[in-house]
C-alpha positions in Angstrom: 74.2 -98.5 12.4 74.1 -100.6 9.3 70.8 -102.0 7.9 72.7 -105.3 7.3 73.8 -105.5 10.8 70.2 -104.2 12.1 68.9 -107.0 10.3 71.3 -109.9 11.4 70.8 -108.8 14.8 66.8 -109.0 14.5 67.0 -111.9 12.8 68.8 -113.6 15.7 65.7 -112.7 17.9 63.4 -114.5 15.3 65.3 -117.5 15.3 65.9 -117.1 19.3 61.8 -116.6 20.0 61.1 -119.6 16.8 63.3 -121.6 19.1 61.4 -121.0 22.4 58.3 -121.6 20.8 59.0 -124.9 18.9 60.0 -126.3 23.0 56.5 -125.3 24.0 54.8 -127.7 21.2 53.2 -124.0 19.8 52.0 -125.3 16.4 54.0 -124.9 13.4 51.7 -123.1 11.1 51.1 -120.3 14.4 55.5 -120.4 14.9 55.1 -119.4 10.7 52.7 -116.8 10.7 54.5 -115.3 13.8 57.5 -115.3 12.3 56.6 -113.6 9.0 55.1 -111.0 11.1 58.2 -110.3 13.1 60.4 -110.1 9.1 57.6 -107.7 8.0 58.3 -105.3 11.6 61.7 -106.1 11.3 61.9 -105.0 7.5 60.2 -101.7 9.2 61.9 -100.7 12.0 65.2 -101.6 10.2 64.8 -99.7 7.2 63.0 -96.1 9.6 66.6 -97.0 12.0 68.8 -96.7 9.8 67.2 -94.2 7.1 69.2 -90.9 6.4 68.0 -87.4 6.3 67.4 -85.7 3.1 69.6 -83.7 2.7 68.0 -80.3 1.5 69.4 -78.0 -0.7 
Protein backbone atom coordinates (compact mmCIF):
# COMPACT_ATOMS: atom_id res chain seq x y z
CA UNK A 1 0.00 0.00 0.00
CA UNK A 2 1.38 3.41 -0.91
CA UNK A 3 1.92 6.12 1.66
CA UNK A 4 -0.37 8.50 -0.24
CA UNK A 5 -3.30 6.10 -0.09
CA UNK A 6 -2.65 5.47 3.60
CA UNK A 7 -2.49 9.22 4.27
CA UNK A 8 -5.77 9.88 2.44
CA UNK A 9 -7.54 7.18 4.44
CA UNK A 10 -6.17 8.47 7.70
CA UNK A 11 -7.16 12.04 6.78
CA UNK A 12 -10.74 10.85 6.21
CA UNK A 13 -10.76 9.20 9.64
CA UNK A 14 -9.38 12.35 11.27
CA UNK A 15 -11.97 14.46 9.48
CA UNK A 16 -14.77 12.23 10.78
CA UNK A 17 -13.45 12.44 14.33
CA UNK A 18 -13.15 16.22 14.12
CA UNK A 19 -16.74 16.48 12.86
CA UNK A 20 -18.00 14.21 15.65
CA UNK A 21 -16.14 16.28 18.25
CA UNK A 22 -17.68 19.43 16.80
CA UNK A 23 -21.17 17.90 17.00
CA UNK A 24 -20.76 17.12 20.71
CA UNK A 25 -19.63 20.74 21.28
CA UNK A 26 -16.06 20.05 22.31
CA UNK A 27 -13.94 23.18 22.71
CA UNK A 28 -12.09 24.10 19.52
CA UNK A 29 -8.65 24.08 21.18
CA UNK A 30 -9.12 20.43 22.22
CA UNK A 31 -10.26 19.50 18.72
CA UNK A 32 -7.15 21.15 17.26
CA UNK A 33 -4.85 19.47 19.78
CA UNK A 34 -6.40 16.07 19.09
CA UNK A 35 -6.11 16.58 15.33
CA UNK A 36 -2.42 17.47 15.63
CA UNK A 37 -1.72 14.37 17.69
CA UNK A 38 -3.65 12.16 15.24
CA UNK A 39 -1.78 13.62 12.25
CA UNK A 40 1.53 12.81 13.95
CA UNK A 41 0.41 9.27 14.73
CA UNK A 42 -0.85 8.86 11.19
CA UNK A 43 2.51 9.87 9.73
CA UNK A 44 4.39 7.52 12.05
CA UNK A 45 2.07 4.58 11.30
CA UNK A 46 2.05 5.35 7.56
CA UNK A 47 5.81 5.39 7.30
CA UNK A 48 6.08 2.18 9.29
CA UNK A 49 3.37 0.41 7.26
CA UNK A 50 4.74 1.43 3.85
CA UNK A 51 8.47 1.24 4.57
CA UNK A 52 10.37 -1.14 2.34
CA UNK A 53 12.94 -3.48 3.79
CA UNK A 54 16.57 -2.51 3.27
CA UNK A 55 18.21 -4.66 0.65
CA UNK A 56 21.27 -6.42 2.00
CA UNK A 57 23.73 -7.14 -0.74
